[in-house]
N, C-alpha and C positions, 0 to 999 in steps of 0.2 A: 397644447397638451391634450391628453385623452381623459375624459371624465365619464365614468360609468354611472348611469342613473337607472333606477327602477321606474316602472311605468306609473309609480305613485306621483312622480314629478310631472305636472301637466306641461302643455306645449309652451306656455309663457315662460316657465323656468328653463326649459330646454332651449328656447330661442335666445334667452339672455346669455346662456353659456356659449352658444354658437356665435352670437354677435361679438363676444369677446375673443373669438378666434379659436375656441377649443373644439375638438371633435367629440361627438357624443355617441355613446353606444347604450342602447336601451335594453334592459333585461327584465323579464317578468318578475314582479314583486313576489317574494317568497320562494323563488327558484334558486336555492343555495348553490347547486352545481353550476348553473348558468352564470351566476355571479362570480364564483371562484374562477371559472374558465375565462371570463372577460377581463378580470382584474390585472393580470400581468402587464406591467408597464404603465398602468393608469396612474395618474397623479391625483385625481379627485373621485369622490364617490358621494352620491346623493341617494338617500333611501327614505322610505316612510317608516312610521313607528312599528310596522308589522314585519320588517325585515331584520332578521338577526344578523349582527355583525360582530362575530367573536374573533378571537386571536387568529384562528386559521384563515378566516376571511381577510383580515388585515394583512396577514403575511403573504397573501396571494399576489400582492403587488409590492415590488421593492422600491417603487417610486411614489407611493401614496403619501400625500401631504395633508389632505383635509378630508374629513367626513362630514357632510351636511345632513341633518335629520329634519324632515318636515314635522312640524308640531313641536310640543314642548317636552314630551316624554322620551327620554333616551335610555331607558332601561334595556332596550334591545341592543345597545352598543357596549362592548367591553372597553370602557373609557380608560381603564388602567393599562390594558394592552396597547391601546392607541398612544397613550402618553409615553410608555416605555419606548415606543418606536418613533417618537417625535411627531406623531400625526395629530393635527388639531381636530377637535370635535366641536361642532357648533350647531345651534338651532337657528331659527329666525327670531331673534330676541324681540324685535319690535312687534312682531305679529303676536307673540305670547303676551306682551305687555298690553296690547290693545284688547286681547281677549279677556284678560283679568279685569282691566278697567271697565270694559263693557258690562261685565258681570257685576262689578261694584256699583256702577250707575243703576243697573237694573234692580239690585238689592236696595239701593237708596230709595228709588221710587216705590218698590214693593212695600217697604216698611212705613214710609211716610204716608202713602195712600192706602195702606192696609189691604192690599190686593189679595194676598193669600187668605186672609181672614174672610173676606167677602166670598171668595171661591168656596172655602170650606163650609160656610154657613148655607150658601145656596145649595151645595150638594147635599147638605143635611136637611133640606126642606124649608129653610128659613128665607124670608125676604126681609132681612134686617139691615136697613141702611143706617139708621140713627146711631147705633152703638159702635159702628166701625168707620165713621167718617174720619179721614185723615187730614193732612195738611198739604197745601200747595207748596212747591219749592221756590217759586218766583219771589224774589225779595228776601228769602231766608239766608242765613249764614251757615256756610259749610266750614267746619273746622277740620283741618287735615293734620293728623298726628303722624309725622314721618313722611319726608319728601323723597321717597324712592321713586323709581320711574312710574310705577303704578299710581302712587300718590300724586305725582305731577300730572299724569294723564287724566285722572278723574277730576282733579282740581280744574284743569283746563276745560274739560268738557262741561262741568257744572257751572263754571264761571260764564260759559257761553249761553247758559240757560238763565242768566240774570240772577244767579246767586252771588252773594258776597263771599269771598274765600279768605280765611285766615289760616295760618299754618304755624306749627311748632316743630322744630327739629334742631337740636343743638349743633348738628354738623352742616346745616344748610347756610346759604348766604342770601342777602337781600336781592341780588341780581337774579339768582336762580328762582326765587319766589316771584319776582316781578315779571319774569318771562312768561309765567303761566297765569298771570292775573291774580296772584295771591299777595297778601300782606303777611310778612313774617313777624311773629311776636316772640317775646323773650322768655315766656314761661308757659307751662301747661295750664296753670290756673286761668290765665286770660282766655285761652281757647275754650276751656270747659264752661266758663261763665258767659261767653259770648255766643258760642255755636248753638244752632238749632239741631244740626246733625254733625256727629263726630265720625269721621272716616279714618280707620286705623291702618297704618302701613309700616313697612320697614323704614328705618331712618338712616341718614348719613351719620348721625351720632346716636348715642344710646337712647332708646325710647323707654320711658318709665312704665312700670306696671300700672294697671288700672284696678282700683278697689272701690269699696262702698262709698268712701268719702268723695272720690272722683265722680261717681254716679250722682251723688247728691249735688255736686257743683254743676253737673250737666242737666239738672232738673228740668223736666218738661221737654227734653230733647230726645234724639234717637242716636243709637250707636250702630255703626256698620263696620264689620271686620271680615274681609274675605282673604286676607293674606297672613294672618297670625303675626302681625307686626309688633304686638305687645302682649305681655302676659296679662290675662284678664281673669279676675276672680269670678268664675262662672256662677257659683251659687249666689254671690252678692249681686251679680247682674240680673239673674232670674228674679231675685227678691225685689230689686229696684223697679223692674218692669211690672211685676205682679202687684206691687204696692202702689203703682201709679207715679212713682218718682220719675221714671222715664216713660215716654210715650210708647217706645218700642225698641227693638233691636233686631238686627239681621246678621247672622254669622255663617260663614262657610269654612272657618278654621277654628280648631278646638284644641284644648290642652291634651286630650286623649282621643285617639281615633281608632276604630269607629266610635262615635259618640255613645257613651255607655247608656244602657237601657234605663238606668235609674238617674240619669242626669236631670237636674231640675229645669234645665233649659227646654226639655221636651214637654214640660207640663204647663208652660205659660203661653197663652194664646197669642200675645203680641210679640213673642220672640220667634222669628223666622229662622229655621235652620236648614241647611242643605249639605249634602255629603261631599264636600270638597269638589265642587263642580267648576270653580272659577277657571282652572287651567285645562279643563277637559273639553273645551269647545272644539268642534271640527274646524280646522283653519279654513279661512276663505281661500279657495284653491289658488286663484291667480295671485293675490297679494302675497301669501306665504311662499308660493313657488318662486316668484321673482325675488323675494327677499332672501331666501336661502341660496338661490343661484348667485345673487350679487355678493353674498358673503363668501361663497366658494371662489368666485372670480377674484375677489380681493385677496384671498389667501394664496391663490395660485400666482398672483402678480407680486407676491412678496410683501403685501401690505399686512399690517397687524389687524387681527380680528379682536376688537376690544372686549367682546363678550363670549369668546370661546369658552367651553366648559372646562377645559384642562389647561388654561393659562390664566394668569392674573386678569381679573375682569375689572371693568370700570363703568359706571353709569354713562350712558350714551351722551347725555348732556354735558358731562365733565370731560369727555375725551378730547374735544378740540383744544382745551386748555393744556392738557398733558401731552398730546401727540407730538408737538415740536420737540419736546424734551426727551421723548422716547426715541425719536429719530436722531437727536443729538447724542444721546447716550450710546446708541448703536454705533454711530460713526466714531465717536470718541473711543469706544472700546476697540474698534477695528484699527484705529491709528495707534493707540497706546501699545497694543501687543506687538505691532510690527516695528515699533521703535526699540523694542528690547532685543538684545543680542541673542537671547535664548528663549525657550518656551516659558510662559508665565506659570508661576505656582500660586499666585494670588491675584484676585481682581476686587477692587473696591469701587463702588459706584456711589457718588456723593451728590446730593441735591441741596442747594442753598437758596434762600429767598422764599417768597410766597409759594412757589411751586412745591416746596417741601411739605406744605400743609395739604396738598392734594393727595389723591390716591395714586401713589407713584409706583406701586408694585409692577405695573405693566411697563413703565419706563425703565425700572431697574433690571427686569429680566431682558429687556431689549439690549441694554448695555452689555449684559453677560453673554447673550446670544451672539452679538456682534464680535465680541472678543474671542469667544470659542470658535466661531466660524473662521475668523482670520487665523486662528491657530491650527486649523485643519480638521477640527472635530465636526462630526455630523450632528449639529445642534439646532434645535428650533426653540421657540418660546415655550413649547409644551414640555420639553425634556431637558432644558438648559441646566437646571440645578442638578439633575441626576447625572448628566454628562460631566459636569464640573466635579461632582463628588467622586465619580469613577476615575477621573483623570488626576485626582489629588490636588485640584485647584481650590484654594480657600476663597470663599465669596463673602463679602460684607457690604452692607448698604448703610450709608450715613446721611443724616439730615442736619441742616442748620437753618435758623430762622432768618439770617441775614447773609447776603453774598457780597464779598469784597469787590468794589468797583462796578458791580452790575446789579440790576434788580433781581435776576435769577441766574443761576449758574449750575450746570451739571458737569461733573468731573469724573473721569474714569482713570484710575491708577492701576497699572499692571506691574507686578513685582516678580522678580526671579532671583532667589538668593539675596544678595545685597544690592541688586540693581533695581531701578524702578523707572517707569515712564508715565507721565501724567499729562492728560489732555483735557481741556475745558471748553465748553461751548455755551452759547446763550442765544436767545431770540431777541432781535432788535425790535424797536417800536414799529418799524415798517413791515413786520412779519417775516423778515429775512433771518435765517439762522446762520451763525458764524462760529468757527473755531476761534477762540479769543485768547487762549493761553496754551503754550506747550512748554512743559517744565516751568522755568522761571521767566520765559519770554512772553511778552505781550504781543499778540498777533491779531490779525483780522482776516480770516481765510474763509473763502467759500469752499466747503468740502466737495471735491469733484474729481473724478477720474483718477489719474496718477499724480501723486504729490511727491516732489523731490525736496527734501529738507537738507540744506547745506549749512554747516557750521564753519565759519571762516573768520579771518581777521577783519575788523572794521577798517578797511583801507581802501583808498581810491582805486577804481579799476577792476575790482574783483568781480562785481556783478556784471560789468561789461564783458569781461573775459568769459564768464560762464555763459552769458547770452550768446556770445560769438560761437562758442563750441556747440551749443545747442543748435544754432542756426546752420553751422557747417554740416551737422548730422541731420538736418531737415526735421528737427523736432520743434514744434510750435509751442510757445508759451501762452497759455490761456489766461494766466493771472499770476501776480507776484506780490509778496509782502516781505519787507525787510524789518527786522527788529534787532536792536543792540542793547547791551547792558550799560556800557559806558562808551564815550567817544574814544575811538582807537582801540577798544577792547574786543571782546568776542561779539560776533553777530550771527543771527540766524536768519536765513533767507528761505522762504517757502515758495516753490514754483509749482503752479498748476500746469501740467503738461497734457497735450492731446494724445500722447502715446508714451508707453514706457520706454525709457532710454536703454540703449544696448550696454553691455558690459564694457565695450571699448570706449563708449562715450563717458561712462562713469569713471573709468580709469584715467581718461584724459583730464577730467575735472580734478580728480584727486592728485594728479601729478603736480598741480600748482601748490607751491609751499604755503600759500596763504590759506588754503582749504584744509581744515582740520578733519572733518569727516562728512559723510553723505549718507542719508537714508532715503530709501524709496518706499512709499506707501501706496498701496492700491486700494481703492474703494470700489472696484468693480469685480470683487472676488466672486 
């Protein structure tokens, strides 16, 4: 495919795109006319934060699938216009996480060692070491309030500096905390009473507000907040530091921005304030360039971009758990709508088992996108819900805590008037995904290529006859599974075929009185 990049993307990013087999055309950053001239037929676009990408630019290519933006600021991109056209918009998420985490670590050192205070006093003519001696971090306890990606990153980095790390987040689990060297505790009070430094972040669950009582519980410690992960009583924080209840605080996020001139935070020496600098770092050119290029490569390969700005997002550490069910939902959606005799007017995506407690929006939209794509609509994860609404397709998502017969189950049901088709899949313990139920039939199918589903009498010789017909037409069977409701009753046989059978072949199978009906499903749409 063709990817247009501005010269803001350095050679490492360009090389990554070429290594994936894409052709690259470089245009000068800021040259709108050159960009529009280059875009017709292009599938990808990578720009810096200084390149405006409005609706007219997006419309210049009728094949555009993804826009990658270097850095974390995307105010230069008309995300709404991109979404309307089904174009993904993404940044280099891990690069921005690292940038914010680095800033948080810096603020932690700055407040604990009182670095800005020393600078200010020295600039003011003082050589005053005694009053501004801080604390070493070695052996101290870091309390992390909110285990979002930045919280995890700072916890991992400071654990590597021999700090003990405890964390509180109602939506996190022990395995998640353990991976970053932290101990998860059950309540905020334990963190406040134990921590020497409290780092505040967004959480998987709801993060409580912090007030004067909380600062009393943190007595003798420090507070660092660079992300605005919790509501903080700023006057109470200023009083706590000014009165010596807390040793200090460092903030880059505030209730009101810019920070008002009369904010008490401005008046307390041991409160460090910065004007929302955490996300403003100039990205490391090579790392950010390769990262955004890899994201664009994934998008062009049809893979999901779990942190695109205009699709449901999911923390990167949770995506491996949800990804197989997103793939299953997409596949089940494709199969279900093809089993209907007419276009679907309703799609229901259901999740049962522990996976239902995960952030499943990205898997749900995958199921919808697969169904709509199989119906012939030009849908992507970015615009699937809008496409469904325009097409008059009702969409619902359901969850259940337990799955019948399986640990986890994802089911897509397509409806049209009084007809319905339901397909379920799961992931086995060996990491293999299978379709395990079609309507009321238990099956175990590897979703692959062309699937031929035959309803027939459960009688000797039927499968042999069908196999013979396929062989005579030189259509190879890659796999097969037979399911029956009762002995001698109805049977469903699913054949994985290496190629789609001809109409003549299908007619020959249907001519057998023991065959009730036959459906062909393609997963290579």
